[in-house]
C-alpha positions, 0 to 999 in steps of 0.5 A: 500500500502506497503512502502517495495519494492520487489527486482523484483519491484525495478529491474523493476523500475531501468531498466525502468528508465535506458532503457528510458534514454538510448533509448531516448538519442540514438534516439535523437543522431541518429536524430541529426547526420543526421540533424533531428529536435530536438525531443522536436520540433518534438513532438510539431509539431506532436501534432499541426499537429494532431489538425487542430483547433490548441491547447492552450499552456496549452493543449500541456503540457499534450500531449507532450512526453518530459518534456517541462520545459519552453514551452513558450520559446520553442514555441517562438523559433519555431515561430521565425523559422517559424514552428509554428504560434500564433493566439490570442485566440477568447475566451480569448484575452490574450491567444494564439492558436498555429498552425503548419505552412506549413514549420513546416509540411514539417520539421516534415515530413522530420525528421520522416524517421530519427526517424523511423530508429532510433526507429527501430534500438534501439527498433524494431531490439531488440524486436520481434513483440510479445515482442514489443506488450507485452512491450507496453501492460505492459507499458500501465498498468503503464500508466493507472490511 
């Protein structure tokens, strides 16, 4: 593997990072403007809703779309808001299993239309279906390892 980058690869890297930053910030701002849950909260709730048996906090870290530098504090705030509940882990009494509450499901579902519109506005309206499919395939190649 060479330590030299072609201009093409460098340009791809720069555009990937800039595009991610721009699109995520725009989608988040659109959601915030209409009172949707913060994206990080939505992300946690989506993962918990997909796991009826619950998830341990360490299992969440690799599944989330957004970096959670202090996941335990985020979870505590979500528990306090009544969106997540913690239960003692039956295998490890020191650990916890996280579950989405009915209020969490309701909030997540209420926030989704705002995020769907924002994602369409900042991605779907700018790419054809074929382009979106190609982009997803190319990004999939970068994720495969």
